[in-house]
N, C-alpha and C positions, 0 to 999 in steps of 0.2 A: 197129270196133263202137263206137259213139260214145256216150260215156257223158251221161247226161240228170241235169244238178240240180235236186232240188227244194230247194223252200225250205218249212222247215217251218211249221206254225201257229205257233208262238211265236215265231219269228224274223220275221214276218210280224208280229205285234201288237207286238213290241218295236218295230220301226223307227215301227209308226205311234204308239207314245207319246214316241217320241223327237221325231217331227215336230210333236206340240202341244205338246212345251218347249220345241224350240226350232225357231221359225217361220222359213222361208224367207224368203232376203234378198229386199231392195225392189229394185225394176227402177231402173234411171237415172234415170227422170225422177221417179218418188218422191224417192230419194236428195238429187237435186238440189234439190226444192221443201223437203224437211225442212232441208237445211242453210243454204240462202236465205233460210229463216224466220227459224232459230237467230241465224244472221248479222245480219238486218235487226233483230231484237229487239234484239242485244247491242249494233248501233250508237243505236238507239234511246234505249235509257238509259243511255248513255252522254253522247248529247246532251243528255236531258235534265235529269241528273244534274250535269253542269258547266256547262252553261245556266242553272243556278239556278230550272228549273221544277217539279223535283219534290220537291226540298230546298231549304230558307235558307240561302244560301251565299253572301250578300254578298262577304266579303271573299275568296272562293277564288284562290288565285292572285296576288295583289297584296301591293304593299309600300306601307306609307303612315307619315306620321307629321304629328301637327301641328305640335308645339313652340311650344306656345300660354303665355300668361304667367297668372297669377295676379292676382285681383280681388278687393279686399274687398267686403263685402258687409253694412254695418250692419243693414239691415232683418231680414236672418237671423242678425246674429252670426257671421256666417261668412265663410270665404274660396273661392273657386270657381275651376275649375279646367276645362279643355276638352280631350278626346279627341274625334275626327273617325271618322268609322262610314261607307267609303264604299258604295255597292250597284254592285257591276261586274257584277251579274246580271240577266239579262234579264227580271226580274219583279220586283215593287212587294214591298216589305216591310214589316213594322209590328215597332215597338220596343214590345215589353209590358211590358219591367221592364228595371232598370238597377240592379245593385248594384257598390259599391265595396271595395277593399283596398287600406287604406292606413295602416302600423303607426304608431301613435301618434296617430291621428287618427280621429273618428267623422263616420259620415254625416249631413247633416242632410238636403238636399234635390237632388232631380234635376230634370233638363228636356234637351230637345233643342232645338236649332236647325235648321232645315231651309234648308241655303243653297239659294239661287235660282236658276234657271236660267240658265246663261248665253247672250246675246243674239246671234246674228250679222245683220250688214247683209246683204242681200240682193244679191247681184250684180248684177241689175239697176237697183238704185239708185245713184245717182252717190255718189261719195267726196266729202265735202266738209271740207275741214281748217279745225278750228276755230279762231278768232280770238283768243278769248275767255282768259283767264288760267284753268287749274284751279284750285279752290276744294278746301281742306283738308275731307275727309270726318270728321267726327267717327266715335271708335269706340262701337257701341252695346252698353249693357252687358248683359250675361251675363242678369242679372232681366229687362230688357226685353224680349230678344231670346228666351228659353226658352221652349218651349211644353208642358204637363205631359202625358203620357203616357195613351195608348198615341197615336205618331205614324208614320204610311206614309211611306218613302222610297220614290220613285219609282224605276226603272232609270235607273241614270247620273247619280245626285245624291246629297251626302254629304250625312249628318248630323251637324252638331256636338252631342255628350253633354255636357250640363256638368253637374259634382257639386258641392254646396256641402258642403266640409267642415270641423270645429270641433277643433282640435288639443287633443289630450290630455297631450301632452307636447312640449318643444320642442327635445328634441336631433336634429338628422337624421342618419341613417346613411348613408354612402356607396354609391353606387350608383344603381340605378334605384328611384322610390318612383311608388307610387300604380296600381294596375289596377283600368281599369271592365269589368265584363260586361256583355254585353246579350242580352238574351233576344228571340228575334225569332220572325214565322211570316209567313204569309201575307197575315194577315186575318181576319176574321171570318166562320164560316161559307165559310172557302176550303177548295178541295181543292187536294191533298192537307193533312188537319189536323197537318201536322207541324210541331211548333217546334225551335227551336234555339240554345242559350246559345255565343256567340261570348266568348272572352276576348282582350281588345283589350293583348296584354301588348306586343307591337311598338310601342305607342304609350304608354308609362308617361306622367303626368305630370308628373314632373320627375325630372333625373339630378342629384344632389348629387355636386359635383366637389369635390376638396380643396382646388381654387385658382380659383375660379370668375371670370377673371379675364378678359373681352372681349378685350383687349389680347393675351395668349396665346393664343386661339383656343379657350379652356376654355370649358365649359357654362355659360352665363351664365341665371341667373334672376330674371325681372322681375314686380314686382309691382305691381298697378295701384291706387291709393289713390282715395279718395272724390270728392277733389279734381280725378283724371284723371291725377296728375303717376304716375310711375312710378320704381319706385326698385328697385335690382337687392339680392336677398338670396341668403343663402349656402344657404338651403335652404327648402322648402316648411311646415315645422315652424316653425321658426323665423321665419321672416320670418310666418306666420300670427299665431305667438303676439306678434310684437311691434306686429303690425296693429292687433291685437284686443285690446290690454293697455287 
C-alpha cells in the first residue's frame, strides 16, 4: 500500500515567504550582463582617475626636480625662487592658489611661468644645418616672465611656479628648505568641480649642504644678482640676507 505525502497549508505558506525573502538565482545571461557591467564601470573609473579626467592629479606617478637658482628682485625687496609643476595628466588644469612654507622667511608674492611648447620639425621638411654661430640668449628674469593667478596648464606642459620671499632670519638649517603647495582645479564652471592641493615636497627650493662645494659634488646654491652675475651662497636665508642688506 503506497503512502501519500501531503503538504500542510502551513508548510506551503512558509515556502512562499522564503521565496519572497530569497529570490531565485538569475539566469546565466543575466549574470553575465551584470558582471560585465560592473567590470566595465570599474575599468572606466580607473582610466578616468589615472588619466586625470575625473580628479586633478597632474603629478600622479611622476618624479621631477627643478634645481633652480635664487634671484634678487629689488622692486619687491625680496628674493625669488622656482619650483616646477608638470601636468602629466590628459586634461588641462588651472592653478588657483599658491602657498609657501619656508621657516625663517615670509611670502611676498607668487606667479607662474608657463613653458612654451616644444616645436618639432616635420619629417617632410628638409633638415638644413645652420652655418651661423649660436648667440647666447639672456635668461629672462622671474619678474618679467611670471604671470598672476589663475593660470591654465595644458596637458603635457610644465608650469614653473615663482615665489618671492623675504628672510626674517639669516641662519640656515641643514637639509631641504622651502615647500610650495599649489591648489588646482579644472577651470571655471568645469565638470567635475573638484579642486586638489598638491604639496611639491619632492622639489624643495633649496637643499642646505654642510659643505656646498661644487668641486666635491655637493649641493650648491646660486644667487643671481641685479646685474645678472651669479654668486654661490651657503643657504637661501643667508644668501637672501646678504643680497638685500
